[in-house]
C-alpha positions in Angstrom: 0.0 0.0 0.0 2.9 2.3 0.8 4.5 1.8 -2.5 1.2 2.2 -4.4 0.8 5.7 -2.6 4.2 6.7 -3.5 3.5 5.6 -7.1 0.3 8.0 -7.2 2.4 10.9 -5.6 5.1 10.5 -8.3 2.5 10.4 -11.0 0.5 13.4 -9.8 3.5 15.4 -9.1 4.7 14.8 -12.8 1.1 16.0 -13.8 1.3 19.1 -11.8 4.9 20.0 -13.2 3.5 19.5 -16.6 2.1 23.1 -17.2 2.2 26.1 -15.1 -1.5 26.5 -15.3 -4.0 23.9 -15.4 -7.2 25.1 -17.0 -10.2 24.3 -15.0 -13.1 23.9 -17.5 -16.9 23.5 -17.1 -18.3 21.9 -20.3 -22.0 22.1 -20.9 -21.9 20.5 -24.3 -19.8 17.6 -25.1 -19.3 18.6 -28.7 -17.1 21.3 -27.3 -14.6 18.9 -25.5 -12.4 18.0 -28.4 -11.8 21.5 -30.0 -11.4 23.0 -26.5 -8.5 20.3 -25.4 -6.8 20.9 -29.1 -6.9 24.6 -28.5 -5.4 24.4 -25.2 -2.9 21.9 -26.5 -2.0 24.1 -29.4 -1.3 27.1 -26.8 1.0 24.9 -24.9 -1.1 23.6 -22.1 -0.9 19.8 -21.8 -3.1 19.2 -18.8 -6.7 20.2 -18.3 -9.3 19.6 -15.4 -13.0 18.9 -16.4 -15.1 19.7 -13.7 -17.9 17.2 -12.8 -20.7 20.0 -12.7 -22.6 19.3 -15.9 -24.3 16.2 -17.4 -22.0 16.3 -20.2 -18.7 16.3 -18.1 -18.3 12.5 -18.2 -18.9 12.2 -22.0 -16.5 15.2 -22.2 -13.8 13.4 -20.7 -14.3 10.3 -22.5 -14.1 12.3 -26.0 -10.9 14.0 -24.8 -9.3 10.8 -23.8 -10.2 9.1 -27.2 -9.5 12.0 -29.6 -6.8 14.1 -28.0 -4.5 11.5 -26.3 -1.5 14.1 -26.0 -3.4 16.1 -23.4 -3.7 14.8 -19.7 -7.1 14.8 -18.6 -8.3 15.0 -15.0 -11.6 15.2 -13.1 -12.5 18.2 -10.8 -15.3 18.5 -8.4 -14.8 14.8 -6.9 -16.8 15.2 -3.8 -17.3 11.5 -2.5 -16.0 7.9 -2.7 -18.9 7.1 -5.1 -17.6 10.0 -7.4 -14.0 8.8 -7.1 -15.0 5.4 -8.4 -16.8 7.1 -11.2 -13.9 8.7 -12.6 -11.8 5.6 -12.0 -13.8 4.0 -14.9 -13.3 6.9 -16.9 -9.5 6.3 -16.7 -8.6 9.7 -16.0 -5.2 10.6 -15.0 -6.0 12.4 -11.6 -8.8 13.7 -9.6 -9.4 17.1 -7.8 -11.7 17.6 -4.9 -12.6 21.2 -3.3 -12.2 19.7 0.1 -11.1 16.6 1.9 -13.4 14.4 4.1 -12.1 11.5 5.9 -14.1 9.2 3.7 -12.9 10.5 0.5 -9.2 10.5 1.7 -9.7 6.9 2.9 -11.2 5.9 -0.6 -8.2 8.0 -2.4 -5.7 5.8 -0.6 -7.0 2.8 -2.2 -7.8 4.1 -5.5 -5.6 3.8 -8.7 -6.3 7.5 -9.5 -4.3 10.2 -7.7 -6.2 12.7 -5.8 -5.4 16.5 -5.3 -7.3 16.9 -2.0 -8.5 20.6 -1.3 -7.5 22.6 1.9 -8.1 26.0 2.9 -6.5 26.2 6.5 -3.4 24.9 8.5 -5.6 22.2 10.3 -6.8 21.0 7.0 -3.3 20.7 5.4 -2.2 18.7 8.6 -5.1 16.4 8.1 -4.1 15.6 4.5 -0.5 15.2 5.5 -1.4 12.8 8.2 -3.3 10.8 5.8 -0.3 10.5 3.5 -0.8 13.3 1.0 2.0 15.6 0.2 0.2 17.4 -2.7 -2.8 19.7 -2.2 -5.1 22.1 -3.8 -5.5 25.4 -1.8 -9.1 26.3 -2.3 -10.6 28.8 -2.8 -7.2 30.3 -2.8 -7.8 34.1 -2.8 -10.5 34.2 -0.1 -8.5 31.7 2.1 -5.4 34.1 2.1 -3.8 33.6 -1.1 0.0 34.3 -1.4 0.2 35.3 2.2 -1.3 32.1 3.4 1.1 29.9 1.4 4.0 31.8 2.7 3.0 31.1 6.2 2.4 27.4 5.6 5.9 27.0 4.1 7.5 27.1 7.4 5.8 24.6 9.5 4.7 22.3 6.6 7.7 22.3 4.3 6.9 18.7 2.7 3.5 20.0 1.4 3.3 21.3 -2.2 0.2 23.2 -3.5 -1.8 23.9 -6.7 -3.8 26.9 -5.7 -7.2 27.4 -7.3 -9.9 29.9 -7.0 -9.7 33.6 -7.6 -6.5 33.1 -9.8 -6.2 34.9 -13.0 -3.6 36.2 -15.6 -3.1 39.2 -13.2 -1.9 37.2 -10.0 -0.8 33.8 -11.2 2.8 34.8 -11.5 3.0 35.9 -7.7 1.8 32.4 -6.8 4.1 30.7 -9.1 7.1 32.4 -7.6 6.4 30.5 -4.2 8.6 27.8 -3.4 5.8 25.5 -2.3 3.7 26.0 -5.4 4.0 23.6 -8.3 1.4 25.2 -10.6 -2.1 27.0 -10.3 -5.5 26.3 -11.6 -8.1 28.6 -12.9 -10.9 29.0 -15.4 -9.6 32.0 -17.3 -7.9 30.1 -20.1 -11.3 28.8 -21.1 -13.9 31.4 -20.6 -17.7 30.1 -20.9 -18.4 32.8 -23.5 -15.5 31.7 -25.6 -16.5 28.0 -25.2 -20.1 28.8 -26.3 -18.9 30.9 -29.3 -16.5 28.3 -30.3 -13.7 30.9 -30.1 -10.9 28.4 -30.2 -8.5 31.0 -31.3 -9.0 33.2 -28.3 -8.5 30.1 -26.0 -5.3 29.1 -27.7 -4.0 32.6 -27.2 -5.0 32.7 -23.5 -3.3 29.3 -23.2 -0.2 30.3 -24.8 0.1 33.2 -22.6 -0.2 31.0 -19.5 2.4 28.4 -20.7 4.9 31.0 -20.6 4.7 31.4 -16.9 7.0 29.8 -14.8 6.8 28.1 -11.2 9.2 28.5 -8.3 8.8 25.0 -6.6 11.7 22.9 -6.7 
């Protein structure tokens, strides 16, 4: 079990280091999934998190896996062990949760899919560490304390690395990425809902290209 956990951590860290920004996308129409993934990839972004917030999400993930194999697909808004089991069947590369319940963490320790659990406080960060997780999502990053909170957590919890999400955009992403305990950031600004609805893939590619040029600070 310990070796399996280490393998999951290694795989997840490699994914988080793949792109400085992980686009967090909500897809209402599965027909948009493939052109969206291709637009992100053309802009230099090789990872995408598809949130499980719409009826089209699972089909969108299936289409991305089948038709855009060069991009790494993850599933977001994983709220329960049952939802984690569902995404296992989709063969996603990783899963992301907004928080971390005891039941979800327990299920994740036995799952083949690496989970990026969400935390918002020092106590929650300690809880995921005690459960064997050294990679976490700070969410919602800006309301929780943002860059200042991450700097404060770096001292007492040096082994924990973060992917902050929530309130991050092109204007403040670089400040997060400069931190030693940040591997990447996540955000929806790379794929605005109006651009997806309009099929404005060139705009999304341009946003992705700008984001791909950002650099992180975690070693």
